[in-house]
C-alpha positions, 0 to 999 in steps of 0.5 A: 207790889204791896198795893197789888195785894191790898184788901179787896173791895167790899162791893163786887167790882161791877157794883163799885164802879157803877157810874153815877152820871151820864158822862161816866157811862162807857158806851150807848152814845147813840142815847146819851151823847150830846143831843141824844134822847136820854141826854135831852131828857136829862138836861131839860129835866123831863122824865118819861116812861121808857123800855131799855132793851138790850143784852145783859151787862150793857147798862140798863139798870145804871141808866135807870138810876142815873136818871132817877138821880137826874130828876131827883126822883124816888127810885123803886127797883123791882125784879120781875123774877122775884116780885109779884102783884103784892110788890107792885102795890107796895111800890104804888104805896111808896110813890104815893107817900114820896108824892105826899111827903115832899112832892118828889116824883118817883121812877119805878124800874122793873128789871126783866119786865118781860117776865111779868105776865099780862095781868101784872104789866096791866097793873102799871097802866093806871099809875103810869096814866095818872102820872104817879110814877115814871115807868122804866122797864129793862128787858133782853127780850124784844118788847114787841112780842113780850111787853103788852101793847097797852103798856109799850104804847105809853113808853118809848123804846130805846135799844142798847148795844152790846159794848164794842171792843174799843169801849171795853178797852176804854173801860179797862184803861179807866180801871187800871189808871184809877188804881182799882187793880193796883199795879197788875198789868196785862199784855195785849194777848190777855186784853183781847182774851178778856174782851172775847170772853166778855162778849160785849157784857161790861158786867161780865168783863168786870167780873172777869177782871175780879177773878183775875185780880183774885188769882193773881193775888193768890199766885202773886202774879203781877203781869197777866198773859193769855196763858194765865187767864186760860188757867184761872178763869171759868168762862160762860158760853157766848150770848145765846138764848135758846128761846129769845132773839139771839136765837132767831137772829142767828138762825136767820143769819145762817139761813141768809148766809147760805142763801147768799152763797157765802160758805164762811158766813154760813160756817160761822153762824153755824158754829156760833150756834153750836158753841152757844148750846143750840141743838145740833138736831135742830140745826140739821133740820134747818139745813134740810129746809134751806136745801129745799127752799133756796136750792131746790132743783137747781141741785137736788143733791143739796137735799141728800147732802143735808139728809146725810149730814143729819143721819150722820150726827145721829150715829156719831153724836157731838162733836164728830157729828157736828163736822157733817153739819158744817160740811153740809152748810158749805155745800148748801152755801156754794150750790146753785141757788133756786127758789122756783120750786118753793114759790111754785108750791107756795102759789099752788097752795095759796090758790087751792086755799082760796079756790073752789073745789074743781072736779077732776077732768073726766079723761083723767079719772080712773076707771076700774068699774064698768059703770065708770067706763060707761060714764067716760072716766078715762076716755080720750086719755093719752098715755105719755110713753106712747107718744113722740118724745114720751109727751102727749102734746096738747094734753090738759092735766088741770081742771077746766079754766086753769089751762094757762097757769104756770107756777113753776118757772125754773131759773137759768141756773144749775140743773134747772137751766136744763129743766127750763130748756126741757119746759121750753121745748115742751111748751112749743109742742103744746102750742103747735098742737093747739094750733093744729086743733084750731086748724 
């Protein structure tokens, strides 16, 4: 086992094993495979400005370096976290010097480009336009929201994906076959555990392997199992950004799972967000919204269940209170669905927003004074409780000209199926009363 406990590499494993050619890259075959955009650009030796958009540890920086090498270009890396306008000016000077000195083109790589403000991003535009350098930006955030439209229009956006389980296994096989980890072995459960911890992030995967190697060295262990990993690894939460795309994508998935009546999907996304650090109170508010938007009067109990879950969380806190949120998500998912009330409200609101101010019909006005009564306020108003079926058939409750509006149309599901029957009956009474008036 002497080779297992040899001196550790000087560079971190993730840096020491960074690919230097497209053929060495694992993953992103939709961009670098045969006939794919970045492969074609390299083969044609035609660099172009681009934005590489994807989660952490999927190869954005690696691809930028490989492209610079492939094009024999000066490579100038900047980090938007640490750099400012002064660094941009220095990069422009370096690019100009490289061009003047030996005619070499420059690739300017900006990591976390979304962290540059508008003026900083605008500073690149004239040099991209003039061709002084090819711009490559890397971001974990949606470029549509985080990158200036002027810069975005001059760069092709390429979406990079998290590495799949098979791709991470391929990476592990390459490392172990190359002897980087010595004779260290992993059982199947340990491999699955590492892949789960990595969460599609190759850099995290390599860092976990390095931590494991160090721990194995210290404990003189040659075969790794899941129990050993549980003891020695400090694992970060799943990929989750409380203000970024992952947040909104996951809340969207939760909402759509509830709307689609899939309790397992609703539970999965709820627990994923809780596991990632989402505020349970925010999730409780979203469940209440779902109850009113997608269930509505088809099952009015859903809103009560969601409110009770929110109150329960306030009393118990985490983790006990999260059980109430989970059960509320299940109830909402299996409840009868209707967006009839949601649609009716939106239609009424949109109509009122663009309509004129219509007066209240005189018979619906309140008449607390003698003058108002003399003006006819409340005259001919029919008290519904004194009418057959407690319904004043033929009575109007909307301003003049809006009598035929029917925004609310209940669906034939849950309680709303009964509501639909009731409305149909009342409309028949209205029709009969109107016919009698015409006669």
